[in-house]
C-alpha positions in Angstrom: 8.2 1.1 -22.5 7.4 -0.1 -25.9 4.2 -1.8 -26.8 0.4 -1.4 -26.4 -2.3 -2.2 -23.8 -5.8 -3.1 -24.4 -8.3 -1.5 -22.1 -12.1 -1.4 -21.5 -13.1 2.3 -22.0 -16.3 3.8 -20.7 -17.1 6.3 -23.5 -20.3 7.6 -21.9 -22.8 6.2 -19.3 -23.7 2.6 -20.2 -21.3 2.4 -23.2 -18.1 0.5 -23.2 -15.4 0.1 -26.0 -12.4 -2.0 -26.1 -9.4 0.1 -27.2 -5.8 -0.2 -27.7 -3.3 2.5 -26.4 0.4 2.9 -26.6 2.0 2.2 -23.3 4.2 5.2 -23.7 7.4 6.5 -22.1 8.1 7.5 -18.5 8.7 11.2 -18.5 8.7 12.5 -14.9 10.9 11.0 -12.1 8.6 8.7 -10.1 6.3 7.6 -13.0 5.9 3.9 -13.3 4.3 1.2 -15.4 2.1 -1.5 -13.7 1.0 -4.8 -15.2 -2.5 -5.2 -13.9 -3.3 -8.7 -12.5 -6.9 -8.0 -11.2 -9.0 -5.0 -10.6 -12.2 -5.0 -8.6 -15.7 -3.4 -9.6 -16.6 -0.8 -7.0 -20.0 0.6 -6.3 -18.6 3.9 -7.6 -18.0 2.2 -10.9 -21.6 1.1 -11.1 -22.9 4.6 -10.3 -20.7 6.1 -13.0 -21.8 3.5 -15.5 -25.5 4.4 -14.6 -24.7 8.2 -15.1 -24.2 9.3 -11.6 -20.9 11.1 -12.1 -20.7 13.7 -9.4 -18.0 13.0 -6.8 -16.4 15.2 -4.0 -19.2 17.5 -4.4 -18.8 19.2 -1.0 -15.1 20.3 -1.8 -14.2 23.5 -3.4 -13.2 21.7 -6.7 -15.9 19.0 -7.2 -15.3 16.5 -9.9 -17.4 15.2 -12.6 -16.4 12.1 -14.7 -14.4 13.3 -17.8 -15.4 10.7 -20.5 -13.9 8.6 -22.0 -12.4 6.9 -19.0 -10.8 3.7 -18.0 -12.4 2.7 -14.8 -11.0 0.7 -12.0 -9.3 1.7 -8.8 -9.1 -1.5 -6.8 -5.8 -2.6 -8.5 -3.3 -5.3 -7.8 -0.5 -5.9 -10.2 3.2 -6.0 -10.8 5.7 -3.2 -11.1 7.2 -3.5 -14.6 9.2 -0.3 -14.9 9.9 3.0 -13.0 11.7 6.2 -13.7 14.0 6.3 -10.8 13.6 4.7 -7.4 10.1 4.1 -6.0 9.3 3.1 -2.4 6.1 1.8 -1.1 4.0 3.4 1.7 6.0 1.4 4.2 9.3 2.7 2.8 10.3 -0.5 1.0 12.3 0.1 -2.2 10.3 -1.6 -4.9 11.9 -3.6 -7.6 10.6 -4.7 -11.1 8.4 -7.7 -10.5 7.2 -6.8 -7.1 3.5 -7.3 -6.5 1.8 -4.1 -5.5 -1.5 -2.6 -4.8 -2.0 0.8 -6.3 -3.5 3.5 -4.1 -6.3 5.3 -6.3 -5.7 8.8 -5.1 -3.3 11.6 -6.1 -3.1 14.6 -3.8 -1.7 18.1 -4.4 0.3 18.4 -1.1 -0.3 22.1 -0.6 -4.0 22.6 0.2 -5.2 23.0 3.8 -6.1 19.3 4.2 -2.7 18.2 2.9 -0.8 20.6 4.9 -2.7 19.7 8.0 -2.1 16.0 7.2 -5.7 15.1 7.3 -7.2 12.0 5.4 -5.8 12.5 1.9 -9.3 11.9 0.4 -10.1 15.5 1.7 -7.4 17.1 -0.6 -9.1 20.0 -2.4 -7.3 19.1 -5.7 -7.7 15.3 -5.4 -7.4 13.1 -8.6 -8.4 9.5 -8.8 -7.3 6.8 -11.1 -10.3 5.1 -12.7 -12.7 7.9 -11.6 -11.5 11.5 -12.5 -8.8 11.1 -15.1 -9.8 10.9 -18.8 -8.1 8.5 -21.2 -8.5 10.8 -24.2 -4.9 12.2 -24.0 -1.6 10.5 -23.3 -0.6 8.7 -21.2 -4.2 7.2 -21.5 -3.7 4.3 -19.2 -5.0 5.9 -16.0 -7.4 3.1 -14.7 -7.2 -0.6 -13.7 -9.5 -2.0 -16.4 -6.5 -2.3 -18.6 -3.6 -4.7 -19.2 -1.1 -2.0 -18.2 -1.5 1.1 -16.1 0.6 4.4 -16.1 1.0 6.0 -12.6 2.2 9.4 -11.9 4.7 10.6 -9.3 3.2 10.7 -5.8 1.1 7.5 -6.2 0.8 5.4 -3.2 2.1 1.7 -3.6 1.7 -1.0 -1.2 3.9 -4.0 -1.6 1.9 -7.3 -1.4 3.2 -9.8 1.1 4.3 -13.1 -0.6 1.6 -15.2 1.3 -1.3 -12.9 0.2 -2.8 -14.1 -3.1 -4.1 -11.5 -5.7 -7.7 -12.5 -4.8 -7.1 -11.1 -1.3 -4.9 -8.2 -2.3 -7.5 -6.9 -4.7 -9.8 -6.3 -1.7 -7.2 -4.1 0.0 -8.7 -0.8 -1.2 -12.2 -1.7 -0.1 -11.0 -3.1 3.2 -9.2 0.2 3.8 -12.5 2.0 3.6 -13.7 0.4 6.8 -11.7 3.1 8.5 -15.0 4.4 9.8 -15.0 1.4 12.4 -11.5 2.4 13.5 -12.8 6.0 14.1 -15.8 4.5 16.0 -13.4 3.0 18.4 -11.9 6.4 19.1 -14.9 8.7 19.5 -18.6 8.6 20.7 -21.3 10.9 21.7 -20.8 10.0 25.4 -17.5 11.1 27.1 -15.2 8.3 27.8 -17.3 5.8 25.6 -16.5 4.5 22.2 -17.0 1.5 20.0 -16.4 -1.0 22.9 -15.7 -4.7 22.9 -19.0 -6.5 22.5 -20.9 -3.5 21.2 -23.7 -4.2 18.7 -23.2 -3.2 15.0 -25.7 -2.9 12.3 -24.5 -2.9 8.6 -27.2 -1.8 6.1 -26.1 -3.0 2.6 -24.2 -6.2 2.0 -22.4 -5.6 -1.2 -18.7 -6.2 -1.0 -18.1 -3.0 1.1 -20.8 -3.9 3.6 -19.5 -7.5 3.8 -16.0 -6.3 4.6 -17.3 -4.0 7.2 -18.9 -7.1 8.9 -15.6 -8.9 8.7 -13.8 -5.9 10.1 -16.4 -5.5 13.0 -15.9 -9.1 13.9 -11.9 -8.7 14.0 -12.5 -5.6 16.2 -14.5 -7.5 18.8 -18.2 -6.5 18.0 -20.8 -8.4 19.7 -24.1 -8.8 17.8 -23.8 -7.9 14.2 -26.9 -7.4 12.2 -26.6 -7.6 8.4 -29.4 -5.9 6.3 -29.8 -6.3 2.6 -32.5 -6.8 -0.1 -30.9 -9.9 -1.4 -31.0 -13.3 0.7 -27.9 -14.6 -1.1 -25.8 -11.8 0.1 -27.1 -12.2 3.6 -25.9 -15.8 3.6 -22.5 -14.7 2.8 -22.7 -12.1 5.7 -23.4 -14.9 8.1 -20.2 -16.7 7.1 -18.2 -13.5 7.5 -19.4 -13.0 11.1 -22.9 -11.4 11.2 -25.0 -13.0 13.9 -28.3 -12.2 12.4 -29.6 -11.2 9.0 -32.6 -9.0 8.0 -33.9 -9.1 4.5 -35.6 -5.8 3.8 -36.8 -6.5 0.3 -40.6 -6.1 1.3 -40.1 -3.5 4.0 -40.5 0.3 3.9 -37.7 2.3 5.5 -40.0 3.0 8.4 -40.7 -0.7 8.9 -36.9 -1.5 8.6 -36.1 0.9 11.3 -38.6 -0.3 13.7 -37.4 -4.0 13.1 -33.9 -3.0 13.8 -34.8 -1.1 17.0 -36.7 -4.0 18.2 -34.1 -6.6 17.4 -31.3 -4.6 19.1 -33.3 -3.4 22.1 -33.2 0.2 21.3 -30.8 0.5 18.3 -27.2 -0.4 17.4 -24.3 1.1 19.2 -22.8 1.5 15.7 -24.8 1.6 12.5 -22.9 1.5 9.2 -24.5 2.6 5.8 -22.9 0.7 2.9 -26.1 0.6 0.7 -25.1 3.4 -1.6 -28.6 4.9 -1.8 -29.5 8.1 0.0 -32.9 7.1 1.2 -31.3 4.6 3.7 -29.7 7.6 5.6 -32.7 8.5 7.9 -33.0 4.7 8.5 -29.4 4.7 9.8 -30.1 7.6 12.2 -33.4 6.1 13.5 -31.7 2.7 14.1 -28.7 4.2 16.0 -29.1 4.0 19.8 -29.1 7.1 21.8 -25.4 8.0 22.4 -24.4 5.8 19.5 -22.5 6.3 16.2 -23.7 6.4 12.6 -21.1 5.7 10.0 -22.0 6.9 6.5 -19.8 5.1 3.8 -21.8 4.1 0.7 -23.0 7.4 -0.6 -19.8 8.5 -2.3 -21.5 9.3 -5.6 -24.1 12.2 -5.5 -27.5 10.5 -6.0 -29.5 13.5 -4.6 -30.8 14.7 -1.2 -33.0 13.2 1.4 -35.1 14.6 4.2 -33.8 14.4 7.8 -35.0 15.9 11.1 -32.1 17.3 13.0 -33.8 17.1 16.4 -35.2 13.7 16.1 -32.4 12.1 14.2 -29.4 13.8 15.8 -29.7 16.4 18.7 -32.3 14.6 21.0 -30.5 11.2 20.6 -26.9 12.7 21.1 -25.5 10.6 18.4 -22.4 11.3 16.4 -22.0 10.8 12.6 -18.9 9.7 10.8 -18.8 10.5 7.2 -16.1 8.4 5.3 -14.8 10.0 2.2 -12.7 7.0 1.1 -9.9 4.8 2.2 -6.8 5.7 4.2 -3.4 4.6 3.4 -2.4 3.2 6.9 -5.1 0.6 6.5 -3.8 -1.3 3.3 -0.9 -3.3 4.7 -2.6 -4.4 8.0 -5.7 -5.1 6.1 -4.1 -7.5 3.6 -2.3 -9.3 6.5 -5.5 -9.6 8.6 -7.6 -10.9 5.7 -5.0 -13.4 4.7 -4.9 -14.7 8.3 -8.6 -15.0 8.5 -9.2 -16.3 4.9 -8.9 -20.0 5.9 -11.6 -19.7 8.6 -14.0 -17.2 6.9 -15.6 -16.6 3.6 -12.7 -14.2 2.5 -10.9 -17.1 0.5 -13.9 -17.3 -1.8 -14.8 -13.6 -1.8 -14.0 -13.1 -5.4 -16.8 -14.9 -7.1 -16.6 -13.9 -10.8 -14.0 -12.9 -13.3 -14.5 -11.2 -16.6 -12.2 -10.0 -19.4 -11.9 -6.6 -20.7 -14.3 -7.4 -23.6 -16.9 -8.5 -21.0 -17.0 -5.1 -19.1 -20.9 -4.7 -19.7 -21.5 -8.2 -18.5 -19.2 -7.8 -15.6 -21.2 -4.6 -14.4 -24.4 -6.5 -14.8 -23.2 -9.5 -12.9 -21.9 -7.3 -10.1 -25.5 -6.3 -9.4 -26.9 -9.8 -9.2 -27.7 -11.9 -6.1 -25.1 -14.7 -6.7 -22.2 -12.2 -7.0 -20.1 -11.2 -4.1 -17.0 -9.7 -5.5 -16.6 -9.3 -9.4 -13.2 -8.4 -10.8 -11.8 -7.7 -14.1 -8.9 -9.9 -15.3 -7.3 -8.0 -18.1 -5.6 -11.1 -19.5 -8.6 -13.4 -19.6 -9.5 -14.5 -23.0 -12.9 -15.7 -24.1 
């Protein structure tokens, strides 16, 4: 494809530049060009901007961000051109002009995790658009904060239903990360028990990921849903999405927060979800989980360092189970988009995207995403001024 694409490039932690790259040719069968409509800002993007660049650190091939990089992996756009036929995850043959969500992960297909068909985020050779691929060499356009994006063979595509607007489709990747709640419906520490209808759920951290966990918990039939965050504004949004109570922990220690949650839930939550993205919350999650309950750890994707836990007190004597969520899973995309679109009219999802920024405003966009009045901040590559 002829032409160029403007992109916001993170050249080093805290430093963005706007650069222009050639769109380039499609070489391998299965490569494609996508015109990006919107791309969300993820907590991982914030951590990378702040210099926390270690990801997949438990795998045999851990990654470290290869600057310069075009960030952005929550992508909705339009298929422009493909080298040969391309089908989406459901098997639909894609045509030029189709709206698609681009899955962020590329897997090798031959490591133990791939062969055993585990969650593809466990691939030992995983690569991520917007996270682990540098833009220094062609084809350059390997992230969503760009007008156009180049995708490699093996990329997961999800065709966006006609009745799902871009503002909902851009949430599909984040919503697919709520797979931990689906897992919680399947397992528990007590034989025969799982995340049951009307069980209590606590969500610690009400950024976009936490808020969508609240929405998902309500869809799955949770009973009392307790939202926890430092920012009152985000707790107000949590209540519109299905939380039944809100706890602001701005002036609490972690010990005080755990005691408050245990008291409010009469012994702890049946399911406690961490989406705060800071490691010091993890012991609190275990403390606030009811004996025999489940702890779901989602937000600590970037390596921010260790914390101290006590295996007997936190895990063994309580008989709890822990689910570590390493990312989204492909089967969650299409159902998630459909369900969010159905609920948009009666929940806060229709206005979940609160701020749009252009490529030249990347620094301001990251800053806004950390402020109290922001729910979901997105990059619109075609926004001018």
